[in-house]
C-alpha positions in Angstrom: 99.4 58.8 65.8 100.4 62.5 64.8 97.1 62.8 62.5 94.8 61.7 65.4 96.5 64.2 67.6 95.9 67.0 65.0 92.4 66.0 64.8 92.1 66.1 68.6 93.6 69.6 68.8 91.2 70.7 65.9 88.2 69.4 67.6 89.1 71.2 70.9 89.8 74.6 69.1 86.5 74.4 67.6 85.0 73.6 70.9 86.6 76.6 72.5 85.2 78.9 70.3 81.5 77.6 70.3 81.5 77.8 74.0 83.3 81.4 74.4 82.1 83.1 71.1 78.9 84.2 72.8 80.5 85.6 75.2 82.5 87.4 73.1 79.5 88.9 71.5 77.4 89.5 74.3 78.9 92.7 75.3 79.8 94.2 71.8 78.5 97.5 71.2 76.6 99.0 68.3 74.6 101.7 67.4 70.8 101.4 67.5 68.4 103.4 64.9 64.9 104.2 66.5 62.0 105.9 66.1 59.0 107.1 68.6 55.8 107.3 67.3 52.1 108.0 68.7 48.9 105.8 68.3 48.7 107.7 64.7 51.9 107.0 64.1 53.3 110.6 63.9 56.5 111.2 65.4 57.2 112.5 69.0 60.1 114.6 69.9 62.0 115.1 73.0 61.5 111.7 74.2 64.6 110.8 76.5 66.4 107.6 75.3 68.8 106.0 77.6 70.2 102.1 78.7 70.1 100.3 81.7 73.7 99.5 81.4 75.2 103.3 80.8 72.3 105.5 82.1 75.0 108.6 82.1 74.7 108.3 78.0 71.3 109.4 76.8 70.0 111.3 73.7 66.4 112.6 72.8 64.4 112.1 69.8 64.5 114.6 67.1 61.4 116.4 65.5 60.8 113.2 63.5 60.7 111.2 66.5 64.4 109.6 65.7 67.3 108.8 67.5 70.7 106.8 67.5 72.3 105.6 70.8 75.4 103.1 71.4 73.8 100.0 73.1 74.9 96.3 73.6 72.5 93.7 72.4 72.0 92.4 75.6 70.9 95.6 77.0 67.5 97.1 78.2 66.4 100.6 76.5 65.2 103.1 78.9 62.5 105.1 77.5 61.2 108.7 79.3 58.2 110.4 77.8 57.8 114.1 78.2 54.8 112.7 80.8 57.0 111.5 82.9 56.3 108.0 81.9 59.4 105.6 81.9 59.2 102.2 80.1 62.1 99.8 80.0 62.1 97.6 76.9 64.8 94.3 76.0 66.8 95.2 72.9 67.3 91.4 72.2 70.3 92.8 69.5 67.8 94.8 67.7 69.4 97.2 65.3 66.3 99.3 64.3 63.2 99.5 66.4 60.1 101.6 66.1 58.3 102.4 69.1 54.6 103.3 69.5 53.2 105.0 72.4 49.5 104.4 73.1 47.1 107.3 73.3 46.5 106.2 76.5 50.0 106.9 77.5 50.5 104.1 79.7 51.6 101.4 77.2 54.5 101.2 74.4 54.2 98.9 71.7 57.5 97.2 69.7 57.2 94.4 67.2 53.7 93.6 68.6 54.9 93.0 72.3 53.4 95.4 74.5 55.0 97.1 77.5 53.4 99.0 80.4 54.6 102.1 82.3 57.1 101.0 84.9 55.6 101.7 88.4 57.7 100.6 91.0 60.3 101.8 93.6 62.7 101.8 90.6 60.7 104.2 88.8 61.2 106.8 91.3 65.2 105.8 91.3 65.3 106.3 87.5 63.3 109.4 87.6 65.8 111.4 89.9 68.9 110.0 87.7 67.3 111.0 84.7 66.2 114.6 85.9 69.5 115.0 86.8 70.8 114.2 83.5 68.3 116.3 81.6 69.8 119.4 82.8 73.5 119.3 81.7 75.9 122.0 80.2 75.0 123.1 76.8 76.1 120.4 74.8 79.6 120.4 73.0 80.2 119.1 69.3 83.4 118.4 68.2 82.5 118.9 64.5 79.2 120.2 62.7 79.4 116.5 61.2 78.5 114.9 64.8 75.8 118.0 65.4 74.3 117.1 62.3 74.0 113.1 63.0 72.6 113.8 66.1 69.8 116.1 64.9 69.6 113.5 61.6 70.8 110.0 62.1 69.4 108.8 58.8 71.7 111.0 56.6 74.9 109.5 55.3 78.0 112.0 55.7 81.4 111.7 53.9 83.6 113.7 56.1 86.4 113.7 53.8 84.4 115.5 50.9 81.9 117.0 53.3 79.3 115.9 51.4 75.7 114.8 52.8 73.4 112.2 51.2 69.9 112.9 52.4 67.6 111.3 49.8 68.4 107.5 50.6 71.1 107.1 47.9 73.9 104.7 48.4 76.2 106.2 50.9 78.7 104.8 48.4 77.6 107.0 45.8 77.8 110.7 46.4 76.8 111.6 42.7 74.0 113.8 44.0 75.4 115.5 47.5 72.8 117.9 49.4 73.2 121.5 48.7 74.7 123.2 51.8 73.2 127.2 52.6 74.3 128.5 55.8 72.7 131.9 56.1 71.2 132.1 53.1 74.7 131.6 51.2 74.8 128.4 48.9 77.9 126.2 48.8 79.4 126.4 51.9 81.8 123.9 53.0 80.5 122.1 55.9 84.4 121.9 57.5 84.5 125.8 57.8 81.2 125.9 60.4 82.1 125.7 64.1 79.1 123.7 65.4 78.9 125.9 68.4 78.1 128.9 66.4 75.1 127.0 65.0 71.3 128.1 65.8 69.4 125.4 63.8 69.9 123.2 60.9 67.2 122.0 58.8 67.2 119.6 56.2 64.8 119.6 53.1 63.9 116.5 51.2 61.0 117.2 49.3 60.3 119.0 45.9 60.4 122.5 47.9 64.1 122.0 48.0 63.8 122.9 44.1 63.5 126.7 45.3 67.2 126.5 45.3 67.8 125.7 41.7 69.5 122.6 40.4 72.1 122.2 42.7 69.4 120.9 45.3 68.6 118.0 43.4 70.1 115.9 46.0 68.2 117.9 48.8 69.1 120.9 51.1 71.0 121.1 54.2 70.0 124.7 55.9 72.1 126.2 58.3 71.3 128.8 60.6 74.1 130.3 62.7 73.5 132.2 66.0 75.0 135.8 64.5 72.9 135.0 61.1 69.6 134.5 63.0 69.8 138.0 64.9 
């Protein structure tokens, strides 16, 4: 009798787990990494990216057309091109996505699914909201690492050592970190840099990194400060 009761409670526990697990995972958030390309597969920068769930949190694509943003798998991504063309695409738990804007500027493709420009009353509401978000005060970064991640979401950063991996090495193996160059000075520690003093960040991955010598085998992170740009 005791064994029967025990078996009953085990089955009940499994049933409850199966019923409620989808609800628990439904709202979990994660970082979506993506890229926006044109019909010639060239990156498009300054594309506005947000979600239908939390429109106040947004990002824009960098010079490589790449972006990263916190989402939930059940959410809908909101994409606004520089031509004010608005698209809404279901995420369906994707963690990586490449969007291709058609040359007509009226369609966007993801995984062979074609989405048309949003043309209804909701579009006007969304555009007004986005317009109010696109002119915020100057962005504040708590660390230089946050600033680099936003501009280059594909790099790996070890904040403990201040090392950056830019050539696709394992994020665990930091044997070939990038050379940090600030205003032309090599080997500066990232932790000593105030992100609000930074004018621009440029990462060199190709052979031109060799101009900096053997220390640049893992690439170069060039940082120009506002003072150094004068």
